[in-house]
C-alpha positions, 0 to 999 in steps of 0.5 A: 499499500503508497501512503504520501507524506506532508513532505510530497505536497509540499516539495510538487515540480511542476518543470514540466509545465515552465518548459511548455510556457517557454516553448509557446513564448517561443512559438508566439514570438517566432510569429510575430517574425513571420507576421513582420516578414510577411506584411514586408516581402507578400510578395513572397508565399514562404512567409505566409506559409510560415506565418500560416504553420506556426499560428496552427502549432501556436492556438494547439498550444495555447489549448494545451496549455490552457487546459495543464494550467486548469489542472495545475490549480486544481492539483494545488488547490487538492495539496493545499487541502492535504497539506492542511489536514496533515497538519491537522492530524498532526497537530491533533494527535501530537505527533511529528509531521513526518510521522503523518501519512495519507494513501490519496493524494485528495481529500476522499470518505474513508482513507486511510491516514498513518501516524507512526505505526498507526492507522486510522479511518478519516471521516469527513463530514458533508461539507469535509471541513470537519473530521473523525479517526477511527482506528484500522487496521490494514490487511497488508502491511506492505508499506512503502511511502513517497516523499 
């Protein structure tokens, strides 16, 4: 069973997002350059063709980036909720943040929280604003932790 520690939620890396964002800036720059070249040399169709090609690539990348930004916003929101939840459990159980781990990456009804060597099932209210911990026994003691 895979459990996630507090450090997993607080140390997320968005390298791929920034790589795609820089690629989008490069494509936008190429579109501007080819547009200026097209305006200068209207009789030369290669600049028009290149402008159309990079324009379509730019539109495609913009759509992909928009979707990725929406996914990142959702993921960051869930990570912030999980980090706050883990801090709350650690405070309530008088435990270190390093000893608290959860088995999901988002708040879910009946998720399992591991505090030290104790396992708890989490029961949330309807709004996920309060929770109750009940002791639980894991069927498999094969636990791996993701930091």
